C-alpha positions as CSV (number, residue, x, y, z in Angstrom):
1,M,132.2,93.6,148.0
2,N,130.0,90.8,146.6
3,S,127.5,91.2,143.7
4,D,124.6,91.7,146.2
5,T,126.5,94.5,147.9
6,L,127.4,96.2,144.5
7,K,123.6,95.9,143.6
8,G,122.7,97.3,147.1
9,N,124.9,100.3,146.8
10,W,124.6,100.8,143.0
11,E,123.5,104.4,143.3
12,Q,126.4,105.3,145.6
13,V,129.0,103.4,143.5
14,K,127.7,104.3,140.0
15,G,129.8,107.5,139.8
16,H,132.9,105.8,140.8
17,V,132.3,103.1,138.2
18,Q,131.9,105.8,135.6
19,K,135.2,107.4,136.7
20,K,137.1,104.1,136.4
21,W,135.6,103.0,133.2
22,G,134.8,106.3,131.5
23,E,133.7,104.9,128.2
24,L,130.6,103.5,129.9
25,T,127.5,105.7,129.1
26,N,124.8,106.8,131.5
27,D,122.5,104.5,129.7
28,E,124.8,101.6,130.1
29,L,125.2,102.4,133.7
30,D,121.4,102.2,134.0
31,Q,121.4,98.9,132.3
32,I,124.1,97.5,134.6
33,N,122.1,98.6,137.7
34,G,124.5,97.0,140.0
35,S,124.9,93.6,138.2
36,R,128.5,92.6,138.3
37,K,128.0,90.1,135.3
38,I,126.6,93.0,133.2
39,L,129.3,95.3,134.2
40,A,131.9,92.8,133.4
41,G,130.4,92.3,130.0
42,K,130.2,95.9,129.1
43,V,133.7,96.6,130.3
44,Q,134.9,93.7,128.1
45,E,133.0,95.0,125.1
46,K,134.2,98.7,125.5
47,Y,137.8,97.9,126.3
48,G,138.4,94.7,124.6
49,R,139.8,93.0,127.6
50,A,139.7,89.2,128.5
51,Q,137.1,88.2,131.0
52,D,139.7,87.1,133.8
53,E,141.3,90.5,133.5
54,V,138.1,92.3,133.8
55,E,137.0,90.2,136.9
56,R,140.4,91.1,138.6
57,E,139.7,94.8,137.8
58,I,136.3,94.6,139.3
59,D,137.5,92.7,142.3
60,D,140.1,95.4,142.9
61,F,137.5,98.1,142.4
62,E,135.2,96.5,144.9
63,K,137.9,96.4,147.5
64,T,138.2,100.2,147.3
65,Y,134.5,100.7,147.7
């Protein structure tokens, strides 16, 4: 799933994102609005992970949805 697909399916995927990264708030999910870049930044901020690690997590997540 590329960033356009993530954005295009955001309403369907949003709940799965919140399950995977439970520390993200509803307000943050609204801010992300399908943007992979913003999602990566929020996950890095909340979980203190490196950018390359977060990118791999998002890649793996996208493969399942």
